[in-house]
TORROZA-774198 format. One record per residue (C-alpha): x, y, z; residue in one letter; residue number from 1. Coordinates in steps of 0.2 Angstrom, whole numbers. Layout:
residues N
<rec east="X" north="Y" up="Z" type="A" seq="NUM"/>
...
***
This chain:
residues 80
<rec east="-87" north="29" up="-31" type="X" seq="1"/>
<rec east="-69" north="29" up="-28" type="X" seq="2"/>
<rec east="-61" north="26" up="-10" type="X" seq="3"/>
<rec east="-50" north="40" up="-6" type="X" seq="4"/>
<rec east="-45" north="42" up="12" type="X" seq="5"/>
<rec east="-34" north="54" up="20" type="X" seq="6"/>
<rec east="-23" north="51" up="36" type="X" seq="7"/>
<rec east="-29" north="60" up="51" type="X" seq="8"/>
<rec east="-18" north="66" up="65" type="X" seq="9"/>
<rec east="-26" north="53" up="76" type="X" seq="10"/>
<rec east="-22" north="39" up="64" type="X" seq="11"/>
<rec east="-12" north="25" up="72" type="X" seq="12"/>
<rec east="-10" north="14" up="57" type="X" seq="13"/>
<rec east="4" north="16" up="44" type="X" seq="14"/>
<rec east="0" north="26" up="28" type="X" seq="15"/>
<rec east="-3" north="14" up="14" type="X" seq="16"/>
<rec east="-4" north="18" up="-5" type="X" seq="17"/>
<rec east="-15" north="9" up="-16" type="X" seq="18"/>
<rec east="-16" north="10" up="-35" type="X" seq="19"/>
<rec east="-12" north="2" up="-52" type="X" seq="20"/>
<rec east="5" north="0" up="-60" type="X" seq="21"/>
<rec east="9" north="2" up="-78" type="X" seq="22"/>
<rec east="4" north="-16" up="-82" type="X" seq="23"/>
<rec east="-13" north="-14" up="-74" type="X" seq="24"/>
<rec east="-10" north="-24" up="-58" type="X" seq="25"/>
<rec east="-16" north="-17" up="-41" type="X" seq="26"/>
<rec east="-1" north="-12" up="-30" type="X" seq="27"/>
<rec east="-1" north="-9" up="-11" type="X" seq="28"/>
<rec east="14" north="-1" up="-3" type="X" seq="29"/>
<rec east="17" north="6" up="15" type="X" seq="30"/>
<rec east="25" north="23" up="14" type="X" seq="31"/>
<rec east="42" north="16" up="22" type="X" seq="32"/>
<rec east="42" north="0" up="12" type="X" seq="33"/>
<rec east="38" north="-11" up="27" type="X" seq="34"/>
<rec east="25" north="-21" up="17" type="X" seq="35"/>
<rec east="17" north="-21" up="0" type="X" seq="36"/>
<rec east="11" north="-32" up="-14" type="X" seq="37"/>
<rec east="3" north="-35" up="-31" type="X" seq="38"/>
<rec east="-15" north="-40" up="-33" type="X" seq="39"/>
<rec east="-27" north="-44" up="-46" type="X" seq="40"/>
<rec east="-41" north="-34" up="-40" type="X" seq="41"/>
<rec east="-44" north="-18" up="-31" type="X" seq="42"/>
<rec east="-55" north="-27" up="-18" type="X" seq="43"/>
<rec east="-40" north="-39" up="-14" type="X" seq="44"/>
<rec east="-28" north="-24" up="-13" type="X" seq="45"/>
<rec east="-39" north="-14" up="-1" type="X" seq="46"/>
<rec east="-42" north="-30" up="10" type="X" seq="47"/>
<rec east="-23" north="-33" up="12" type="X" seq="48"/>
<rec east="-20" north="-14" up="15" type="X" seq="49"/>
<rec east="-33" north="-14" up="29" type="X" seq="50"/>
<rec east="-26" north="-30" up="37" type="X" seq="51"/>
<rec east="-8" north="-25" up="37" type="X" seq="52"/>
<rec east="-11" north="-7" up="43" type="X" seq="53"/>
<rec east="-22" north="-13" up="58" type="X" seq="54"/>
<rec east="-39" north="-9" up="51" type="X" seq="55"/>
<rec east="-36" north="10" up="49" type="X" seq="56"/>
<rec east="-45" north="15" up="33" type="X" seq="57"/>
<rec east="-41" north="33" up="36" type="X" seq="58"/>
<rec east="-23" north="29" up="33" type="X" seq="59"/>
<rec east="-26" north="22" up="15" type="X" seq="60"/>
<rec east="-23" north="33" up="0" type="X" seq="61"/>
<rec east="-28" north="28" up="-17" type="X" seq="62"/>
<rec east="-16" north="35" up="-30" type="X" seq="63"/>
<rec east="-23" north="42" up="-46" type="X" seq="64"/>
<rec east="-7" north="40" up="-56" type="X" seq="65"/>
<rec east="4" north="25" up="-58" type="X" seq="66"/>
<rec east="12" north="17" up="-43" type="X" seq="67"/>
<rec east="26" north="4" up="-43" type="X" seq="68"/>
<rec east="30" north="-8" up="-29" type="X" seq="69"/>
<rec east="47" north="-4" up="-22" type="X" seq="70"/>
<rec east="56" north="-18" up="-12" type="X" seq="71"/>
<rec east="70" north="-10" up="-2" type="X" seq="72"/>
<rec east="87" north="-18" up="-3" type="X" seq="73"/>
<rec east="94" north="-24" up="13" type="X" seq="74"/>
<rec east="113" north="-27" up="13" type="X" seq="75"/>
<rec east="112" north="-38" up="28" type="X" seq="76"/>
<rec east="100" north="-50" up="20" type="X" seq="77"/>
<rec east="109" north="-51" up="4" type="X" seq="78"/>
<rec east="125" north="-58" up="13" type="X" seq="79"/>
<rec east="115" north="-72" up="22" type="X" seq="80"/>
***
């Protein structure tokens, strides 16, 4: 059975996407790029997603297709 959750209007946690990348790694990514990571297992990815989004399983979406971890470029950090 696959975990597929849909955000509700009462959800207070950020929407988080979970899925596999083209290399078979599990990827977690918050919709605005605030947090994310690569994981060896689905269980690890879901545990991280729940921890980071404040324990809101209704705000976790499992992606059917490939998903890639995107790390936003921050110009100010690059200059430091």
